[in-house]
Each structure stands twice: as C-alpha cells, then as structure tokens.
C-alpha positions in Angstrom: -17.8 -6.4 -13.7 -18.1 -5.6 -10.2 -21.8 -6.9 -10.1 -22.6 -9.3 -7.2 -23.6 -12.7 -7.3 -26.0 -15.0 -5.4 -24.8 -17.7 -2.8 -26.4 -21.0 -1.8 -28.9 -19.2 0.7 -30.2 -16.7 -2.3 -28.4 -13.8 -0.4 -26.2 -11.9 -2.4 -22.3 -12.0 -1.9 -19.8 -9.9 -3.3 -17.8 -11.0 -6.7 -14.4 -11.9 -5.9 -11.7 -9.9 -7.7 -9.5 -11.5 -10.0 -6.1 -10.3 -10.1 -6.3 -10.0 -13.9 -9.2 -7.5 -13.2 -7.9 -5.6 -10.9 -4.5 -4.9 -13.2 -7.3 -3.8 -16.1 -8.5 -1.4 -13.7 -5.2 -0.1 -12.8 -4.3 0.4 -16.8 -7.2 1.7 -17.5 -6.6 4.7 -14.9 -3.0 5.3 -15.9 -1.6 3.8 -13.0 1.5 2.1 -14.8 4.2 4.9 -15.7 7.3 3.9 -17.2 10.7 6.1 -17.0 13.6 6.1 -14.4 12.1 6.3 -10.7 13.3 6.3 -7.5 11.3 5.3 -4.2 11.6 5.7 -1.0 13.4 2.7 -0.4 16.6 4.4 -2.6 15.9 1.5 -5.1 15.6 2.6 -8.5 12.9 1.3 -11.2 11.6 1.8 -15.0 8.0 1.1 -13.8 5.9 3.2 -11.1 2.5 2.4 -10.2 1.0 5.7 -9.4 -1.6 5.0 -6.7 -2.9 8.2 -6.6 -4.4 7.7 -10.0 -6.7 5.3 -7.9 -7.1 6.8 -5.1 -8.6 9.8 -6.9 -11.2 8.2 -8.4 -13.6 7.1 -5.3 -15.3 4.5 -7.6 -12.0 2.3 -7.9 -10.9 2.9 -4.5 -13.9 1.7 -2.8 -14.0 -1.7 -4.3 -10.3 -2.5 -4.3 -10.7 -1.1 -0.6 -13.9 -3.4 -0.2 -12.1 -6.4 -1.3 -9.5 -6.1 1.1 -11.8 -5.6 3.8 -13.8 -8.7 2.4 -10.8 -10.5 2.7 -10.3 -10.1 6.5 -14.0 -9.7 7.6 -13.8 -12.9 9.8 -10.5 -11.3 11.8 -12.4 -9.1 14.2 -10.6 -6.1 13.2 -11.6 -3.0 15.5 -8.7 -1.1 13.8 -7.3 -0.2 10.2 -3.9 1.5 10.3 -1.9 2.8 7.7 0.9 4.9 6.9 0.9 8.3 5.0 0.0 9.5 2.7 -1.7 6.9 0.3 -2.3 4.6 3.1 -4.3 7.4 4.8 -7.4 6.8 2.4 -6.8 2.7 1.8 -7.4 2.9 5.6 -10.5 4.8 5.8 -11.8 3.0 3.2 -11.5 -0.7 4.2 -12.6 0.5 7.7 -15.8 1.5 6.3 -16.5 -1.6 5.0 -15.2 -3.5 8.5 -18.1 -3.0 10.8 -17.3 -0.8 13.7 -13.5 -0.5 12.4 -11.8 2.7 13.0 -9.2 3.9 10.4 -6.2 5.8 11.7 -2.7 6.8 10.0 1.1 6.6 11.3 3.4 9.9 10.4 7.1 9.7 10.1 9.0 9.8 13.0 12.8 9.6 12.6 13.5 6.2 11.6 10.3 4.9 12.4 6.4 6.0 12.2 4.0 7.3 15.2 0.2 7.6 15.7 0.0 11.2 16.4 -3.6 13.8 16.1 -5.0 11.6 19.4 -4.9 8.5 18.0 -4.8 5.7 20.4 -5.0 1.7 20.2 -6.2 0.1 23.1 -4.0 -3.0 24.8 -4.9 -6.1 22.8 -7.0 -4.4 20.3 -6.9 -6.3 16.7 -5.7 -4.3 13.7 -5.3 -4.8 10.6 -2.1 -2.8 8.6 -3.1 -1.7 5.2 -0.6 -0.2 2.4 -1.3 1.4 -1.3 1.7 -0.3 -3.1 4.1 -2.1 -1.4 7.9 -2.6 -3.0 10.1 -3.6 0.1 7.7 -3.4 2.8 9.6 -0.9 4.8 6.5 1.5 5.5 4.4 -1.7 6.5 7.2 -2.2 8.8 7.0 0.6 10.7 3.3 1.2 10.9 3.7 -2.5 12.3 6.0 -1.5 15.2 4.3 1.7 16.1 1.2 -1.2 16.6 2.6 -3.4 18.9 4.7 -0.5 20.8 1.0 0.7 21.5 -0.4 -3.3 22.5 -2.4 -3.7 19.4 -2.4 -7.3 18.1 -1.5 -7.1 14.1 -3.4 -9.8 12.4 -2.8 -9.3 9.1 -1.6 -6.7 6.2 -3.1 -5.7 3.6 -2.1 -4.1 0.1 -4.0 -2.9 -3.0 -0.6 -3.6 -5.3 2.7 -6.1 -4.2 5.3 -4.7 -6.9 7.6 -7.1 -5.2 6.1 -10.7 -7.3 6.2 -11.9 -3.5 9.6 -11.2 -2.1 8.2 -9.7 0.8 6.8 -11.3 3.6 5.9 -10.7 7.2 5.4 -12.7 10.0 1.6 -12.4 9.6 -1.3 -12.7 6.8 -0.7 -11.2 3.9 -2.9 -9.8 1.3 -2.2 -7.8 -2.0 -5.1 -7.3 -4.5 -2.2 -7.4 -7.2 1.1 -9.3 -7.1 3.7 -8.0 -9.5 7.0 -9.1 -10.4 8.8 -5.7 -11.7 12.5 -5.3 -11.3 14.0 -2.8 -8.8 17.9 -1.7 -8.3 20.0 -1.0 -5.8 21.7 2.8 -7.5 24.8 1.1 -7.9 23.7 -1.1 -10.0 21.1 0.5 -12.0 21.0 0.0 -15.9 19.3 3.1 -16.4 21.5 5.3 -14.4 24.2 3.7 -16.2 22.7 5.0 -19.6 22.2 8.5 -17.9 18.0 8.1 -18.4 17.1 10.9 -15.7 15.9 10.1 -12.6 12.5 11.0 -11.5 11.0 11.3 -7.8 7.1 11.2 -8.8 5.7 11.2 -5.0 6.3 13.7 -2.1 8.8 12.0 0.6 12.0 13.1 1.5 14.3 12.4 -1.1 17.1 9.2 0.4 20.8 9.8 0.3 21.6 7.7 -2.6 24.2 9.5 -4.6 22.5 10.3 -7.6 22.5 13.0 -10.0 22.1 16.5 -9.0 19.0 16.4 -11.3 17.1 14.8 -9.3 13.8 16.0 -8.0 12.8 16.7 -4.4 10.4 13.7 -3.5 10.0 10.1 -4.0 7.0 7.8 -3.6 6.0 7.8 -0.3 
C-alpha cells in the first residue's frame, strides 16, 4: 500500500496517501473508540480518536508523519513545533523527514503554551506547527502564539487528523492527513449527558470545569 512509484524522470517518489488509506490504518490499529468522551476543550462526543494507537506503532506513525513532511517540503522549514503530549512525537517524526529541521515542543503555561528546556526559535525562522488530532484547534493556536512571540514565522499547520470536518481554520496553510466530520457537543446540549451515559476522559490533561458528573475521571485528551 505504501510502495514508491517512479516519476517521469525515472526516480522513485513517495506514493501520496489518500484519505481512504489513512482512515483504514486508523481502523486497523483501533484508533476509533465509541462511548461518551470529554476533550480538553470541554466539548463532549460519542467518538474519540485515540492518537496513541497510531503513535505507539512506529511503522504507521513514520508513514503518516512522512506524508505531512512531504506536503511542506518546499516551504523551507527549519523547525517543527508541536504541543505536548502527542505533538512531541509528531514534531519529531515530521522533522526527521525535512532535511536539517529541528523538532521542539511547547508545554502548558497558564492559559497558553511556552517553549522550555532550552528550546529557542531564531527571529525569522520558518516553523511548521504540527498536531496529532485537531478538535477545536486550541492547542495548535497556543503553539502558533508561542512561535510568534519568539519571532518565528509560521509556514503552516499540519495534523494527522482534523475531526472538525473543516470547521477549524487557521490564517496559514492547513494540511490534515485525515479530515473527519464528527459531532461534538457543548456539555449543556450533550444528548449523552441527558441519557445518563457515563463520561470518560481518555487522555492526560487536567479536567476543565464543565459542571460534569462526579463520576468523571481525572484526565482529558491533550
């Protein structure tokens, strides 16, 4: 499925991954989960895309991240930045396929994100922001803000999955490998809450205050 084909010059070029192929990979590794989930944005949904079912498998993670790198290969990227947690792996793998590029990550800092651990961005440095799964785009925007505070130039945003169905946009080129249209609800309008379906927090971020049931566990999707 991921073989390389020859172009008119006789050189091998990577096979361009279609959305259908990427979705099939997500299904094969069990990334799609059903239930009643709350995200770091506070929104609820009946479907959760568990990015770590992809990221724990280097073969699949490498191929998806290589696809992102190829889409931005002509942008002169010298640094790839992602948010903690899954964005660390995505940034590293994407940078690995962009000659000379570094990989850094932004950690939570109050209501935003900041680069720590000695990470630095030079004024005018061309930075690609990457994310694992986009729901509202909040984490990616926080990374963008951090890059711009340090004087970097954002060349685009890449993601493994955009689950907003195209509702999320950025003032930069946005390239998701998979674009899904999956419903997400404000807690006050969530039909699963009204039906009494127990709420799950499948990730590792602090729970936002949503007035949810005390049955809620203590981590949400990052």
